[in-house]
BAKOLBA-250335 format. One record per residue (C-alpha): residue in three letters; x, y, z. Coordinates in steps of 0.05 Angstrom, whole numbers, plus 5000, padded with zeros to 4 digits. Example, Ala and Ser with C-alpha at 12.3 -4.5 7.8 and 13.67 -1.06 7.14 Angstrom:
<atoms>
  type    px    py    pz
   ALA  5246  4910  5156
   SER  5273  4979  5143
</atoms>
This chain:
<atoms>
  type    px    py    pz
   MET  5000  5000  5000
   GLU  5027  5068  4980
   ILE  5011  5135  5010
   SER  4996  5182  4953
   GLN  5013  5247  4989
   GLU  5064  5274  5036
   ILE  5040  5284  5108
   ARG  5064  5346  5144
   PHE  5052  5368  5216
   GLU  5052  5439  5243
   PRO  5062  5454  5317
   VAL  5002  5485  5350
   ALA  5037  5503  5415
   VAL  5103  5500  5452
   MET  5116  5471  5521
   ARG  5146  5514  5575
   SER  5172  5469  5630
   PRO  5224  5470  5686
   PHE  5266  5418  5649
   GLU  5322  5452  5611
   GLU  5361  5389  5593
   LYS  5345  5315  5581
   PHE  5381  5289  5643
   ALA  5333  5283  5702
   VAL  5269  5291  5662
   PRO  5218  5241  5690
   ARG  5212  5181  5644
   GLN  5136  5184  5644
   SER  5085  5237  5656
   GLY  5051  5243  5724
   LEU  5110  5215  5763
   VAL  5127  5283  5792
   PRO  5062  5324  5804
   ALA  5105  5384  5825
   ALA  5132  5388  5753
   ILE  5088  5445  5729
   GLY  5090  5475  5660
   GLU  5050  5513  5608
   VAL  5027  5496  5538
   VAL  5033  5562  5502
   PHE  4992  5567  5437
   ILE  5023  5592  5372
   PRO  4983  5635  5322
   PRO  4936  5619  5288
   PHE  4920  5564  5339
   ASP  4914  5614  5396
   ASP  4840  5623  5383
   PRO  4800  5618  5449
   ALA  4743  5585  5411
   MET  4787  5523  5403
   LEU  4788  5512  5479
   GLN  4713  5518  5490
   GLY  4691  5460  5535
   LEU  4762  5440  5556
   ARG  4755  5466  5627
   GLY  4710  5408  5645
   PHE  4767  5357  5637
   SER  4818  5343  5692
   HIS  4871  5314  5645
   ILE  4892  5323  5573
   TRP  4935  5285  5523
   LEU  4993  5321  5490
   THR  5021  5295  5424
   PHE  5090  5324  5415
   VAL  5156  5316  5377
   PHE  5221  5292  5408
   ASP  5255  5348  5370
   ARG  5323  5342  5404
   CYS  5329  5270  5379
   VAL  5312  5279  5306
   GLY  5384  5292  5285
   GLN  5407  5226  5317
   GLY  5360  5182  5276
   TRP  5313  5126  5296
   ARG  5330  5056  5319
   ALA  5298  4988  5308
   LYS  5319  4965  5377
   VAL  5329  5006  5441
   ARG  5352  4995  5513
   PRO  5296  5017  5561
   PRO  5319  5045  5628
   ARG  5268  5000  5663
   LEU  5309  4940  5639
   GLY  5373  4969  5667
   GLY  5395  4998  5601
   ASN  5429  4933  5581
   ARG  5372  4893  5549
   GLU  5344  4907  5481
   VAL  5272  4909  5458
   GLY  5239  4930  5393
   VAL  5225  5005  5390
   TRP  5150  4991  5384
   ALA  5154  4957  5453
   SER  5183  5020  5484
   ARG  5170  5094  5493
   SER  5240  5112  5469
   PRO  5246  5179  5434
   PHE  5286  5147  5378
   ARG  5225  5129  5337
   PRO  5214  5134  5262
   ASN  5170  5196  5268
   PHE  5196  5220  5336
   LEU  5126  5228  5364
   GLY  5111  5226  5438
   LEU  5046  5222  5478
   SER  5039  5250  5548
   ALA  4979  5253  5596
   VAL  4982  5313  5642
   ARG  4935  5345  5693
   LEU  4900  5408  5669
   ILE  4906  5460  5724
   GLU  4881  5522  5689
   VAL  4862  5552  5622
   VAL  4896  5620  5621
   SER  4864  5669  5573
   GLY  4930  5707  5565
   PRO  4959  5737  5526
   PRO  4988  5690  5507
   LEU  4933  5638  5510
   ARG  4960  5578  5548
   LEU  4944  5516  5590
   ARG  4976  5508  5658
   VAL  4990  5434  5670
   SER  5025  5388  5721
   GLY  5060  5321  5718
   VAL  5101  5346  5659
   ASP  5156  5302  5628
   LEU  5174  5346  5568
   LEU  5234  5390  5556
   ASP  5226  5464  5554
   GLY  5212  5486  5483
   THR  5182  5419  5460
   PRO  5135  5428  5399
   ILE  5064  5407  5414
   LEU  5026  5379  5353
   ASP  4958  5363  5383
   ILE  4917  5366  5446
   LYS  4859  5319  5465
   PRO  4818  5311  5528
   TYR  4832  5250  5571
   LEU  4769  5206  5575
   PRO  4770  5162  5638
   TYR  4720  5112  5611
   ALA  4760  5099  5549
   ASP  4832  5116  5567
   ALA  4837  5080  5634
   ILE  4837  5006  5617
   THR  4830  4968  5682
   ASP  4855  4900  5657
   ALA  4914  4927  5618
   VAL  4981  4890  5624
   GLY  5046  4929  5627
   GLY  5096  4880  5598
   PHE  5166  4892  5626
   ALA  5142  4955  5661
   PRO  5081  4930  5701
   ALA  5080  4986  5754
   ALA  5105  5056  5766
   PRO  5178  5059  5787
   ALA  5192  5067  5861
   SER  5224  5130  5889
   PRO  5286  5096  5916
   LEU  5324  5155  5944
   PRO  5309  5198  6005
   VAL  5326  5270  5988
   ARG  5359  5318  6037
   PHE  5382  5389  6028
   SER  5448  5418  6053
   ALA  5450  5480  6096
   ARG  5471  5521  6036
   ALA  5413  5494  5994
   GLU  5364  5506  6051
   ALA  5388  5578  6056
   THR  5377  5588  5982
   LEU  5306  5560  5986
   ALA  5290  5606  6044
   GLN  5310  5667  6002
   ILE  5268  5655  5940
   ALA  5194  5668  5933
   ASP  5176  5600  5905
   GLY  5222  5560  5951
   THR  5168  5511  5973
   SER  5149  5494  5901
   LEU  5222  5488  5880
   ARG  5236  5441  5938
   SER  5178  5397  5917
   LEU  5201  5396  5845
   ILE  5274  5379  5862
   SER  5254  5327  5913
   GLY  5205  5293  5865
   VAL  5254  5291  5807
   LEU  5316  5269  5845
   ALA  5279  5217  5887
   LEU  5269  5178  5822
   ASP  5345  5173  5815
   PRO  5359  5201  5746
   ARG  5428  5169  5743
   PRO  5442  5114  5691
   ALA  5421  5046  5717
   TYR  5493  5021  5720
   ARG  5510  5077  5770
   ARG  5457  5059  5821
   GLY  5485  5056  5892
   ALA  5526  5101  5935
   GLU  5576  5148  5900
   PRO  5596  5196  5956
   ASP  5653  5227  5916
   ARG  5615  5238  5851
   VAL  5577  5304  5843
   TYR  5519  5306  5794
   GLY  5487  5367  5766
   VAL  5428  5389  5723
   ARG  5395  5454  5703
   LEU  5325  5453  5731
   ALA  5276  5511  5736
   GLY  5330  5562  5724
   ARG  5376  5532  5777
   ASN  5441  5493  5773
   VAL  5423  5436  5820
   ARG  5483  5396  5846
   TRP  5478  5333  5888
   VAL  5514  5271  5914
   VAL  5488  5202  5931
   GLY  5515  5169  5994
   GLU  5495  5112  6040
   ALA  5442  5156  6073
   GLY  5411  5175  6007
   LEU  5415  5236  5963
   GLN  5437  5304  5987
   VAL  5426  5368  5947
   LEU  5489  5410  5955
   ASP  5469  5475  5923
   LEU  5422  5505  5873
   ASP  5452  5569  5846
   PRO  5418  5609  5791
   VAL  5435  5591  5720
   VAL  5479  5646  5690
   PRO  5456  5663  5618
   ASP  5507  5646  5564
</atoms>
């Protein structure tokens, strides 16, 4: 069977999220409720009429593009993190970004429809990088989308949060000085508790300092026998 015409997609919105780099982004939506972002509509799709009736839904589906992966090409087999990163499965049996069309699907909680300008949706449980192109938005329908007898293959349940997260005195002082310190604490704790390190590095590494840019902060931490400690979270200095 041949497709007689070329199919093109145009972004309708862009995601604004606290995740500025791939490292430490939750591997599924909803795992970190404190990860709050905004779906900002792009003209001509910023017409308020297109959102009529959406406020009645608690969750929405976002179809998006893994745009940072396009240049690396797609793969027939991938190594899912849930299998330790050392076992291969077919790409159709995964949610890897390295797919033929680089499309992703994410279910997020709809917090608010903001009339703007710009017109946007405030959402939580985000697992998308800042700047991700959004291709489509659909309401989540509990009676159709929540399948009670579904089987999850090699990922039957949500991953545990294996690491207790503590903050150093310096990090605590920084949180106390910023207006959204409580929200930032929840975001950092939720993200780091999932242990974003590669699977082969799981375990105590008291001498290794990790870092990630998150919500405009350079978050640095170590993992020891007592769990994870956030060392500092200085502001990101613009390039």
